[in-house]
C-alpha positions in Angstrom: 40.2 20.4 16.2 37.1 18.8 16.5 34.3 20.9 15.7 31.2 21.1 18.1 28.3 22.0 16.2 24.8 23.1 18.0 21.3 23.6 16.9 20.0 27.0 16.5 16.2 27.1 16.0 15.6 30.1 17.3 17.6 33.0 18.8 17.4 32.1 22.3 19.1 28.5 21.0 21.3 30.7 19.0 22.7 32.4 21.9 22.8 29.4 24.4 24.9 27.5 22.0 27.5 30.0 21.5 27.6 30.9 25.1 28.2 27.5 26.2 31.1 26.5 23.8 29.7 25.6 20.4 32.3 26.4 17.6 29.6 26.3 15.0 25.6 26.7 14.7 23.6 25.8 12.3 19.9 27.3 11.5 17.3 27.6 8.9 15.6 30.4 7.3 11.8 30.9 6.6 11.8 28.3 3.6 13.7 25.4 2.4 14.5 24.0 5.9 14.2 20.5 7.3 12.5 21.9 10.1 10.0 24.3 8.9 8.1 24.2 12.4 10.9 25.7 14.1 10.8 29.7 14.7 14.0 29.8 12.3 15.4 33.0 11.1 14.9 35.3 8.0 16.9 37.3 5.5 16.4 40.3 7.2 17.9 39.2 10.4 20.3 36.6 9.3 23.4 39.1 8.9 23.1 40.2 12.3 23.4 36.6 13.9 26.3 35.7 11.3 28.1 39.0 12.4 27.7 38.2 16.0 28.5 34.5 15.5 32.1 35.5 13.9 32.6 38.2 16.4 32.9 35.4 18.7 34.9 32.9 16.5 31.8 30.8 15.7 30.7 29.6 12.5 27.4 29.6 10.8 25.7 27.1 8.5 22.4 27.6 6.8 20.1 24.6 6.2 18.7 24.5 2.5 18.0 20.4 3.3 15.0 20.4 1.6 13.8 19.0 -1.9 13.0 21.8 -4.4 10.2 22.1 -6.9 10.6 23.5 -10.4 8.4 26.5 -9.5 10.6 27.2 -6.4 14.1 27.0 -7.9 14.1 30.9 -8.4 13.1 31.6 -5.2 15.7 28.8 -3.8 18.7 30.6 -5.3 17.5 33.7 -4.4 17.6 32.6 -0.9 20.9 31.2 -1.3 22.3 34.3 -2.7 21.0 36.8 0.0 22.3 34.4 2.7 25.6 34.0 0.9 26.4 37.7 0.6 25.5 37.9 4.4 28.5 35.7 5.1 27.6 32.3 6.3 30.2 29.9 6.3 28.3 26.9 4.6 25.0 25.6 3.2 23.7 22.1 4.3 21.9 20.7 1.2 20.1 17.8 0.8 19.9 17.5 -3.0 23.3 16.1 -4.2 22.5 17.0 -7.7 22.1 20.9 -7.0 26.0 20.8 -6.0 27.6 21.7 -9.4 25.0 24.4 -10.1 25.4 26.0 -6.9 29.4 25.8 -7.2 28.8 27.4 -10.7 26.8 30.5 -9.7 28.4 30.9 -6.4 32.3 30.1 -6.5 32.9 30.4 -2.8 30.1 28.7 -1.4 31.0 25.9 0.9 28.7 22.8 0.5 27.9 20.5 3.1 25.8 17.3 2.1 23.2 16.9 4.4 22.1 13.5 6.3 19.0 13.3 4.4 21.1 12.3 1.3 22.0 8.9 2.9 25.8 8.8 2.8 26.8 6.0 4.9 30.1 4.5 2.7 33.0 5.7 0.6 31.5 5.4 -2.6 28.6 7.8 -1.8 31.0 10.2 -0.3 33.3 10.1 -3.6 30.0 11.2 -5.2 29.1 13.9 -3.3 32.8 15.3 -3.3 32.6 14.9 -7.2 29.6 17.0 -7.0 30.9 19.9 -5.1 30.6 19.0 -1.3 33.4 19.7 0.9 31.6 17.6 3.9 29.3 14.8 4.1 26.7 14.5 7.3 26.9 11.1 7.8 23.6 8.6 7.8 23.3 8.0 11.5 23.1 4.2 10.4 27.0 4.3 9.6 29.2 1.9 11.4 32.5 3.3 13.0 34.6 1.4 10.4 33.0 3.3 7.4 32.9 6.6 9.2 36.6 6.2 9.4 37.2 5.4 5.7 35.3 8.5 4.6 37.0 10.8 7.2 40.2 9.9 5.3 38.3 11.1 1.8 36.2 14.2 2.9 35.5 16.1 6.1 32.9 14.3 8.1 30.2 15.3 10.3 28.6 13.0 12.7 25.4 13.0 14.6 26.1 12.4 18.5 22.9 13.7 20.1 19.6 14.0 19.9 16.3 12.6 17.8 16.7 9.5 15.6 14.6 8.7 12.6 13.3 5.5 12.7 13.6 5.3 8.8 17.0 5.6 7.0 16.9 9.6 6.3 15.6 10.9 3.2 13.7 7.7 2.3 10.3 8.1 4.4 7.3 8.8 3.1 5.1 8.0 5.7 4.3 11.7 6.6 3.8 12.5 2.9 1.2 9.9 2.0 -0.6 10.1 5.4 -1.5 13.8 5.4 0.7 15.3 2.4 3.4 16.7 4.6 6.8 15.5 3.4 9.6 15.0 5.9 11.7 15.5 2.7 10.3 19.2 2.6 10.3 20.2 6.5 6.9 19.1 7.3 7.1 15.8 8.7 4.2 15.0 11.2 6.3 12.3 13.1 4.1 9.5 12.5 6.6 7.1 13.6 6.3 8.5 17.2 2.4 7.2 17.3 1.1 3.8 18.7 1.4 0.7 16.4 0.4 -2.7 17.3 3.2 -4.8 16.2 3.1 -8.3 17.7 3.1 -6.9 21.1 4.2 -8.9 24.1 4.2 -8.7 27.6 6.2 -5.8 28.9 6.8 -4.4 25.4 5.2 -0.8 24.7 2.8 0.7 22.2 5.3 2.9 20.7 6.8 0.3 18.4 8.7 2.3 16.1 10.0 5.2 18.1 13.4 5.2 18.5 15.4 6.5 21.9 17.5 9.5 21.6 21.0 9.5 20.5 23.8 10.0 23.0 27.6 9.2 21.9 29.2 11.3 24.5 31.4 8.3 25.6 32.6 7.9 21.9 33.8 11.3 21.2 37.5 9.9 21.8 36.8 7.3 19.5 35.4 9.6 16.7 38.6 12.0 17.3 41.0 9.5 16.7 39.4 8.2 13.2 39.6 12.0 12.1 35.8 12.9 12.2 35.8 16.6 11.5 32.6 17.7 13.3 30.2 16.2 15.9 26.7 17.5 15.7 23.7 17.6 18.0 20.1 17.5 16.8 17.4 19.7 18.1 16.3 22.6 16.2 13.1 22.1 17.8 14.2 21.8 21.3 14.5 24.4 24.0 17.6 26.5 24.8 17.8 25.0 28.0 18.5 21.7 26.0 20.8 23.1 23.9 22.9 24.6 26.5 23.0 21.2 28.1 24.0 19.5 25.3 26.9 22.0 24.1 28.2 22.0 27.6 28.2 18.0 28.0 30.0 17.7 24.5 32.1 20.9 25.1 33.4 18.7 28.3 33.7 15.4 26.3 35.5 17.2 23.2 38.1 19.0 26.0 38.9 15.8 28.0 37.0 17.3 31.0 34.7 15.5 33.4 31.2 15.0 32.3 27.8 13.3 33.4 24.7 13.3 31.7 22.5 14.4 34.6 22.0 18.1 33.2 21.1 16.7 29.3 18.7 14.0 30.9 17.3 16.8 33.0 16.3 18.7 29.9 15.4 16.0 27.0 16.0 12.4 27.4 14.0 9.9 25.1 14.4 6.2 26.2 17.3 6.9 28.6 19.4 7.3 25.2 21.0 4.9 22.7 24.2 4.4 20.8 22.6 4.0 17.8 24.5 2.2 15.0 27.8 3.3 15.6 29.0 0.0 16.7 26.3 -2.2 15.5 22.5 -2.2 16.3 22.2 -1.1 19.8 19.8 -3.2 22.0 18.3 0.2 23.4 17.4 1.7 20.1 13.5 1.3 20.4 11.7 3.6 23.1 8.4 1.7 23.2 7.0 2.3 26.5 7.6 6.6 26.6 8.0 8.2 23.1 8.8 11.4 24.5 10.8 13.2 27.5 11.1 10.9 30.3 13.8 13.0 32.4 16.0 11.7 35.1 15.2 9.5 38.0 15.9 11.4 41.0 14.0 9.4 43.4 10.7 7.5 44.3 7.3 8.0 45.8 7.4 8.0 49.6 4.1 9.3 50.6 0.9 10.0 48.9 -1.4 12.5 50.7 -4.6 13.4 48.6 -3.2 15.4 45.7 0.5 16.0 47.0 3.2 13.5 47.1 6.7 13.5 49.4 9.7 12.2 47.2 12.4 10.0 48.7 15.0 12.1 47.7 18.3 14.1 48.5 17.2 16.9 46.1 15.4 20.2 46.8 12.8 21.4 44.8 11.5 24.9 43.5 8.2 26.1 42.0 8.0 25.3 38.6 10.0 22.0 38.5 8.1 19.1 36.6 8.2 15.4 37.0 7.0 12.5 35.6 6.1 9.3 37.7 7.1 5.8 36.1 6.1 2.4 36.7 7.9 -0.5 35.0 9.0 1.8 32.3 5.2 3.3 31.8 4.1 6.9 32.7 1.6 6.5 35.2 1.4 10.1 36.3 2.9 13.7 36.6 3.5 15.9 38.8 4.7 19.8 39.3 6.3 21.6 42.4 3.8 24.5 43.3 5.9 26.0 45.9 9.3 25.1 47.7 9.0 21.3 47.8 5.2 21.1 47.4 4.5 18.9 44.9 1.1 18.1 43.4 0.3 15.4 41.3 -2.1 13.6 38.9 -2.4 9.9 37.7 -2.7 6.6 39.4 0.5 6.4 41.0 1.8 4.2 44.1 4.3 4.2 46.6 7.7 3.3 45.1 7.3 4.6 41.8 10.0 6.2 39.9 10.1 10.2 40.2 11.8 11.7 37.1 12.7 15.2 37.0 11.7 16.7 33.3 12.0 20.7 34.2 14.6 21.9 36.4 14.1 25.4 36.9 17.7 26.3 38.8 19.6 24.0 36.2 17.8 26.2 33.5 19.0 29.3 35.5 22.6 28.0 35.6 23.1 28.1 31.9 22.6 32.1 31.6 26.1 32.7 30.5 27.2 35.3 28.2 30.3 35.0 25.9 31.9 38.4 24.8 34.7 39.4 22.6 37.5 41.6 24.2 37.8 44.7 22.3 40.3 47.7 22.6 39.0 51.2 21.8 41.2 54.3 21.5 39.3 57.3 22.3 40.9 60.8 21.3 39.1 64.3 22.3 41.0 67.4 21.7 39.8 71.1 21.5 39.9 72.2 17.7 40.0 68.6 16.4 37.4 66.2 15.4 36.5 63.3 18.3 38.2 60.3 17.5 37.5 56.4 18.4 39.2 53.6 17.0 39.5 49.7 17.1 42.2 48.0 15.3 41.7 49.2 11.6 38.7 50.8 12.1 38.5 54.5 12.9 35.4 57.0 12.8 35.3 60.8 13.6 32.7 63.1 14.7 31.1 65.3 12.3 32.5 68.7 13.9 35.4 69.4 15.8 35.5 69.9 19.1 35.3 73.0 21.1 35.9 74.5 24.6 33.2 73.7 27.3 31.6 76.9 28.8 30.1 75.2 31.7 30.4 71.0 31.7 33.4 69.9 30.3 33.6 66.1 29.2 34.8 64.0 32.1 36.5 60.6 31.6 33.8 58.7 33.6 31.3 59.9 31.1 33.5 58.7 27.9 33.9 55.1 30.0 30.3 54.9 30.8 29.7 55.6 27.0 31.9 53.2 25.7 30.7 50.2 28.1 27.1 50.7 26.4 27.4 47.8 23.8 23.7 47.5 23.5 23.4 44.4 21.0 27.0 43.7 20.4 29.0 41.1 22.2 32.0 43.5 23.3 33.9 43.7 26.4 35.5 46.8 26.3 38.9 48.0 27.2 40.1 51.4 26.4 42.7 54.0 26.1 41.5 57.6 26.7 43.2 60.9 25.4 41.3 63.9 26.9 42.9 67.3 26.4 41.5 70.5 27.9 37.8 71.3 28.6 36.1 69.5 25.8 32.6 70.0 24.9 30.6 67.3 22.9 27.1 66.8 22.9 25.6 63.2 24.6 23.7 62.4 21.3 27.1 62.9 19.5 29.3 61.0 21.7 26.6 57.8 21.5 26.3 58.3 17.6 30.2 58.1 17.4 30.2 54.9 19.8 27.4 53.4 17.5 29.1 53.9 14.4 32.3 52.2 15.5 30.5 49.3 17.2 28.6 48.8 14.0 31.5 48.8 11.8 33.7 46.5 14.1 30.6 44.0 14.6 30.3 43.7 10.7 33.9 43.9 9.7 34.0 40.1 9.7 31.5 40.0 6.7 33.2 38.4 3.5 32.2 39.4 -0.1 31.9 36.9 -2.7 31.5 36.6 -6.4 28.3 35.7 -7.9 27.3 34.5 -11.6 24.0 35.0 -13.1 21.6 32.3 -12.8 18.4 33.3 -13.9 18.1 32.1 -17.5 19.1 28.4 -16.3 16.0 26.6 -15.3 15.4 24.6 -18.3 15.2 20.8 -19.1 16.8 18.7 -21.9 13.7 17.5 -23.8 15.5 15.3 -25.9 16.3 12.5 -23.6 14.0 9.7 -24.2 13.6 6.5 -21.8 15.0 3.5 -23.0 12.0 1.3 -22.1 8.3 1.8 -22.0 7.7 0.4 -18.2 10.1 -0.6 -15.3 8.8 -3.2 -13.2 10.1 -3.5 -9.7 9.4 -7.3 -8.7 11.3 -10.1 -6.6 10.9 -12.4 -9.2 13.2 -12.0 -12.4 10.7 -13.7 -14.8 8.0 -11.3 -13.9 5.7 -10.6 -16.8 6.9 -7.5 -19.2 5.6 -6.4 -22.6 7.9 -6.6 -25.4 9.7 -3.1 -24.5 9.8 -3.3 -20.7 12.2 -3.9 -18.1 12.6 -5.6 -14.6 14.2 -4.6 -11.6 15.1 -7.4 -9.6 14.5 -6.9 -5.7 16.3 -10.0 -4.2 14.5 -11.5 -1.1 18.1 -12.3 -0.3 21.3 -10.8 -1.8 23.4 -14.0 -0.9 23.0 -15.7 -4.4 22.5 -13.1 -7.0 22.9 -15.3 -10.3 19.8 -15.1 -12.6 18.9 -17.0 -15.4 19.8 -14.7 -18.8 17.1 -14.6 -21.0 15.8 -11.9 -23.6 14.2 -9.5 -20.8 16.4 -6.8 -19.5 17.1 -7.2 -15.9 18.3 -4.6 -13.6 19.8 -5.1 -10.1 18.1 -3.1 -7.3 21.0 -1.7 -5.4 19.2 -0.3 -1.9 19.8 3.2 -0.9 22.0 2.0 1.9 24.6 -0.5 1.7 27.6 -1.4 3.8 31.2 -1.6 2.1 30.9 -5.4 2.6 27.5 -5.2 0.8 29.1 -3.2 -2.3 31.4 -6.0 -2.5 28.7 -8.8 -3.0 27.0 -6.5 -5.5 29.9 -5.6 -7.7 30.9 -9.4 -7.7 27.5 -10.0 -9.1 27.1 -7.3 -11.8 28.0 -9.4 -14.7 24.9 -11.4 -14.2 22.6 -8.2 -14.8 22.0 -5.5 -17.5 22.8 -2.7 -15.3 21.7 -1.3 -11.9 18.7 0.2 -10.6 20.1 3.0 -8.1 17.9 3.7 -5.1 20.4 5.6 -3.7 23.9 7.8 -4.4 26.0 4.9 -3.8 24.4 2.8 -6.4 25.2 5.7 -9.1 29.0 5.6 -8.1 29.0 1.8 -8.2 27.5 2.1 -11.7 30.2 4.6 -12.8 33.2 2.8 -11.6 32.0 -0.5 -12.9 31.1 1.1 -16.3 27.7 -0.6 -16.0 24.2 1.0 -17.3 22.2 2.7 -14.4 18.7 3.9 -13.8 18.1 6.6 -11.2 15.5 5.3 -8.9 12.7 6.4 -7.0 15.2 7.0 -3.6 17.0 9.3 -5.5 14.1 12.0 -5.3 14.8 13.4 -8.6 12.5 16.7 -8.0 13.3 19.5 -10.4 14.9 20.1 -13.8 18.6 20.7 -12.2 18.3 17.1 -11.0 17.5 15.6 -14.1 19.9 17.6 -16.0 22.8 16.6 -13.9 22.1 12.9 -14.3 21.6 13.3 -18.0 24.9 14.7 -18.2 26.2 11.6 -16.1 24.9 9.4 -19.0 22.3 7.8 -16.6 20.1 5.7 -19.0 16.7 6.2 -17.6 15.2 8.5 -14.6 12.4 8.0 -12.2 11.1 11.1 -10.7 10.1 11.3 -7.1 7.1 10.0 -5.7 6.2 13.1 -4.1 5.4 15.0 -7.2 1.9 15.8 -8.1 0.7 15.1 -11.6 1.0 18.7 -12.7 4.3 19.0 -11.2 5.4 15.7 -13.1 4.1 17.6 -16.4 7.5 19.3 -16.9 9.1 15.8 -17.1 6.5 13.7 -18.9 8.0 12.9 -22.2 11.4 12.2 -20.6 11.1 10.2 -17.0 9.3 7.3 -15.8 6.7 8.1 -13.3 5.5 5.6 -10.3 1.7 4.9 -11.3 1.0 1.5 -9.6 1.9 -0.8 -6.9 2.8 -1.1 -3.7 4.0 2.2 -1.9 7.2 1.7 0.4 7.1 4.3 3.2 10.1 3.2 5.3 13.4 1.4 5.5 14.1 0.3 8.6 17.6 -0.8 9.4 17.1 -2.0 13.0 14.7 -5.0 13.9 11.4 -3.7 15.1 10.8 -7.4 16.4 13.5 -7.0 19.0 16.7 -8.3 17.1 16.6 -12.0 18.3 18.0 -13.6 15.3 18.8 -17.2 17.0 15.0 -17.7 18.0 13.6 -15.6 15.0 11.0 -17.8 13.2 9.2 -15.0 11.2 8.9 -15.1 7.8 9.6 -12.4 5.4 6.0 -10.6 5.6 4.6 -9.4 8.7 2.1 -6.6 9.9 1.3 -3.7 12.0 -1.7 -1.6 12.4 -2.1 1.8 14.0 -4.5 3.3 16.3 -7.0 4.1 13.3 -6.9 0.3 12.3 -4.9 1.4 9.4 -2.6 -1.7 8.3 0.9 -1.6 7.2 2.7 -4.3 5.6 6.4 -5.1 6.8 8.6 -6.7 4.1 12.1 -8.2 5.2 14.9 -8.8 2.9 18.6 -10.0 3.9 22.0 -9.1 2.5 25.0 -10.4 3.8 23.3 -12.0 6.9 21.7 -8.5 7.9 18.0 -8.1 8.0 16.5 -4.9 6.3 12.8 -4.0 6.9 10.4 -2.1 4.5 7.2 -0.7 5.6 4.4 -0.5 3.1 1.4 1.3 2.9 -1.9 -0.8 3.3 -3.3 0.7 0.3 -1.7 0.3 -3.3 -1.1 3.2 -5.6 -3.4 3.5 -8.6 -3.3 6.4 -10.5 -3.4 7.4 -14.3 -0.6 5.8 -16.5 1.7 8.2 -18.4 3.9 7.2 -21.4 6.6 5.6 -19.2 5.5 3.9 -15.8 7.2 2.0 -12.9 5.1 -0.3 -11.5 6.0 -1.8 -8.0 5.0 -5.3 -7.7 7.3 -6.4 -4.9 4.7 -7.3 -2.1 1.5 -6.8 -4.3 0.5 -10.7 -3.8 1.3 -10.3 0.1 -1.4 -7.9 1.3 -4.1 -10.6 1.7 -7.7 -10.3 1.1 -9.4 -7.3 -0.9 -6.6 -4.9 -2.4 -7.3 -1.3 -1.5 -5.9 1.5 -3.5 -5.1 5.3 -3.2 -4.3 8.3 -5.5 -1.7 9.1 -3.1 0.0 12.7 -3.8 -1.5 12.9 -7.7 -3.5 15.5 -7.0 -2.3 17.5 -3.9 1.3 17.0 -4.2 3.1 17.4 -0.9 4.1 20.7 1.4 
């Protein structure tokens, strides 16, 4: 059966997901969650929510999907331990290198590899499986053919609804460099949703790299047929109304029932939805005119009277309903219903403008369902014996034996009324009552008996698992010495190097990868995202190089299978000693630490790894064309620019692989910090900025949140 997985950013969304038909929910705790700004849950209350879900046959997955610093490892494993003991069904983890350690310390743990790890092909999925993960949450950029291949190897989870990152997940550093708020640490400030000037043309909007929301309701049957285990709704920052509408939509789609998009569009609709990358890049992938909720069109402006409008529509409205007024795709005003069908507006609107409903009060009320578990209670009250309540194999007794009532004997109606008080438990009670004689029992004792039974029943589904001690394992292998003095990323294999430096060749095109052999070591840059077809091309040309520089997990697997030397690159986000140790054990010849570590945090690795200290800062990888994907008429060069509202300039580099364009966004200022014993220099676009080159220290001193 295909699993429907829903977001729970707060308790309201948790109940909305379960009551509307989710098979599983995912939620974050206070720390180590990629949605740090959601309300989230705590170790104090997680046990209740896990038990609540389990009572209704729903699974709970905890998001532990951020990068973890060395000084946080103990807290991270403590959090895993407590959540593990609460009975959660799985953990969603970003850092693939932590997989084997987690399986070592928590033998029964179930691990799902986060979309932040960037798995989009079979090689990456193999690496994940070998590192203890039983499921991969695929990158949204994965096409349907590769989804099918991966689903034949390992449990596969696919995003079907919600927000899309403009950058390939896990490889966005824009928020980190702009203000120290790392998207890999749960603090993304969403700079991609801001305004940018990118060769604007008539009819184009200002939100040049803001993507539409994903909607794959029409693709559910196709995903079923190829063996996708779970379909996932994004939205831990969204409202409970949105969660209700999304779960209801996909429950119907999975169950083969009729559905429409009306409700989900009313609760959140960015860009009138896109199919993303599932069957190639969708034409509607960018939402450049309105970057947030645009709602559902329900009519047009018919009459304008001062600050009120009359809408040409068949619908009726109630107080609290809200609207946006749209003309030619752009927002020109907004409106709200202040009393039944009386609508006040603001903005420069005209008769004929589209009216989009963005908040529907009656719709929100329609989702107030409550799902309950049928339970059978047997109650026995006999004089001279202790009162007894039981359900299945759980039985509780009163403290004292029952006596004969002198004035007010216990009545069946009183027992029924007591048993029907289910408090915080999702029970629908059916009962059998045995009442012999004029029994007396204090109401407080009867209530205590019920509460004791219900609590035991509620928590009876919590599993208990074995744990091994992990507190003495946070250390590094300090005998690992890098091979070269420096690594130089370059588009030119003849880049100048010192005697003991190595060049990492970053081709402008992967079509011809033959390089002239010389005495310099040259490693092929293998991007974080490559298709199976791209991988074939790379494997065919490996003999021309001294090894691979792996910017993603797939590169590590290719190197392993082809038995060639491999350098773990920046894109692998090596963040802590466990990452380092795991790569060391796998015979990786060199390791580059994450560019999000400060100099103080890097000190733990200073003799053993490379640090990015000079050169162009790649902020994003775009797998769609930000210029409109008009290949036949495209006459752009490989270097272009975009500018934000504050006149900050960003360089966009294009490279090609198998006829497909990939766009990299670079910071307008290059990095320049104090060099260490072993450095990585990125010269890829250093000569393309033009004018006087500006520098930044990046996150060298402050690190990232």
